[in-house]
C-alpha positions in Angstrom: 83.8 80.8 122.2 85.7 84.0 122.8 85.7 86.5 120.0 88.1 89.3 119.5 86.5 92.5 118.3 88.6 95.1 116.5 87.6 98.6 115.8 89.3 100.0 112.7 89.7 103.8 112.8 90.5 105.8 109.7 93.4 108.2 109.7 92.6 111.7 110.8 91.9 114.0 107.9 95.0 115.9 106.9 93.4 119.3 107.2 92.0 118.6 110.6 95.3 117.2 111.8 97.3 120.2 110.4 95.0 122.6 112.1 95.2 120.7 115.4 99.0 120.6 115.4 99.3 124.2 114.4 96.9 125.2 117.2 99.0 123.3 119.8 102.2 124.9 118.7 100.6 128.4 118.5 99.0 128.1 121.9 102.5 127.6 123.3 103.9 130.6 121.5 105.6 128.5 118.8 105.1 128.6 115.1 105.5 125.9 112.5 105.9 126.3 108.8 103.5 124.7 106.3 106.4 122.7 104.8 107.4 121.4 108.2 103.8 120.5 109.1 103.3 118.6 105.8 106.5 116.7 106.3 105.4 115.6 109.8 102.1 114.2 108.4 103.7 112.6 105.4 106.7 111.1 107.4 104.4 109.6 110.1 101.8 108.6 107.6 99.3 110.3 109.9 99.5 107.5 112.5 98.6 109.2 115.7 101.2 107.6 117.9 104.1 108.4 115.6 102.8 111.9 114.9 102.5 112.6 118.6 106.0 111.2 119.3 107.5 113.3 116.5 105.7 116.5 117.6 106.7 115.9 121.2 110.4 115.6 120.2 110.2 118.7 118.1 108.6 120.6 121.0 111.2 119.3 123.4 114.0 120.6 121.2 112.7 124.1 122.1 112.7 126.1 118.9 110.2 128.9 118.7 109.9 128.5 114.9 109.7 125.0 113.6 111.1 124.6 110.1 111.6 121.5 108.0 115.2 121.3 109.2 114.0 121.1 112.8 111.6 118.4 111.9 114.2 116.3 110.0 116.5 116.7 113.0 113.8 115.3 115.3 113.2 112.4 112.9 116.9 111.6 113.1 116.8 111.7 116.9 113.8 109.3 117.0 115.5 106.8 114.7 118.7 107.0 116.7 116.7 106.4 119.9 115.1 103.3 118.5 118.3 101.9 116.9 119.1 99.6 119.9 115.7 98.0 119.6 115.9 97.7 115.8 119.2 95.9 116.1 117.6 93.5 118.6 115.0 92.7 116.0 117.9 91.9 113.7 119.1 89.3 116.2 115.6 87.7 116.6 114.9 87.3 112.8 116.4 85.0 110.2 118.5 86.6 107.5 115.6 86.1 105.0 113.0 87.7 107.4 115.4 90.7 108.0 115.9 91.2 104.3 112.2 90.9 103.6 111.5 93.6 106.2 114.0 95.8 104.5 112.4 95.2 101.1 108.9 96.2 102.4 110.4 99.2 104.1 112.1 100.4 100.9 108.9 99.9 99.0 106.9 101.8 101.7 104.0 99.3 101.2 103.6 96.2 99.1 100.3 95.1 97.7 101.5 92.3 95.5 103.9 90.3 97.7 104.0 87.5 95.1 104.5 89.8 92.0 107.6 88.8 90.0 108.8 92.4 90.0 108.9 92.6 93.8 110.4 89.1 94.1 113.1 89.8 91.6 113.9 93.3 92.7 114.5 92.2 96.3 115.8 88.6 95.5 113.1 87.0 97.6 112.7 83.8 95.7 109.4 82.2 95.0 105.9 83.5 95.7 105.4 80.8 98.4 108.6 82.0 100.1 107.3 85.5 100.1 103.9 84.4 101.6 105.7 82.5 104.3 107.9 85.4 105.2 105.0 87.8 105.3 103.0 85.4 107.5 105.9 85.0 109.9 106.5 88.7 110.2 102.8 89.5 110.6 102.7 86.9 113.4 105.7 88.6 115.1 103.9 91.9 114.9 106.6 93.5 112.7 104.5 93.6 109.5 100.9 94.7 109.1 98.5 93.2 106.6 95.7 95.6 105.9 92.9 93.9 104.0 90.7 95.9 101.7 88.4 95.3 98.8 91.3 96.1 96.5 93.5 93.5 98.1 96.0 93.2 101.0 98.6 95.8 101.6 101.7 95.0 103.7 103.6 97.7 105.6 105.9 97.7 108.6 104.1 98.1 111.9 106.5 100.6 113.2 106.8 103.8 111.1 110.1 104.8 112.6 111.6 101.4 112.1 110.4 101.5 108.5 112.2 104.8 107.9 115.3 103.5 109.6 115.3 100.4 107.4 114.8 102.4 104.2 118.5 103.5 104.7 119.9 100.0 104.9 
């Protein structure tokens, strides 16, 4: 029997990540404001891939001093770059699956996918419908289900997609 082994890594500590990013910008004769740095870590939820993508885009834009305005501009660029793929997701999903992804994106994360408040707010239907939608979207890799002692938390797998969908 083949077993899949997964290693779960915690997010990098905010203080360590901030110091690392600041060091990289400073070592290349660039500066970054505290507000901009905090926004990067919050917006990317400290996921390394998304943090690196955003910092790379900010760096490529060439400003010597990185402000929150520069960071927000880079966020817009990344969401615009991903839009064609996001719209393809729309074509691959049922209307209910698409609406469900939007609901989770707008919430940021959902721990109680069968809670009446969540179901009513987003017009999802019954708890069983919510479970089926979550399972289907997890199977497609668009939704993460992080299991912890406190329960399961659902989030979109792609942080940039999540921010893009928050606007819909």
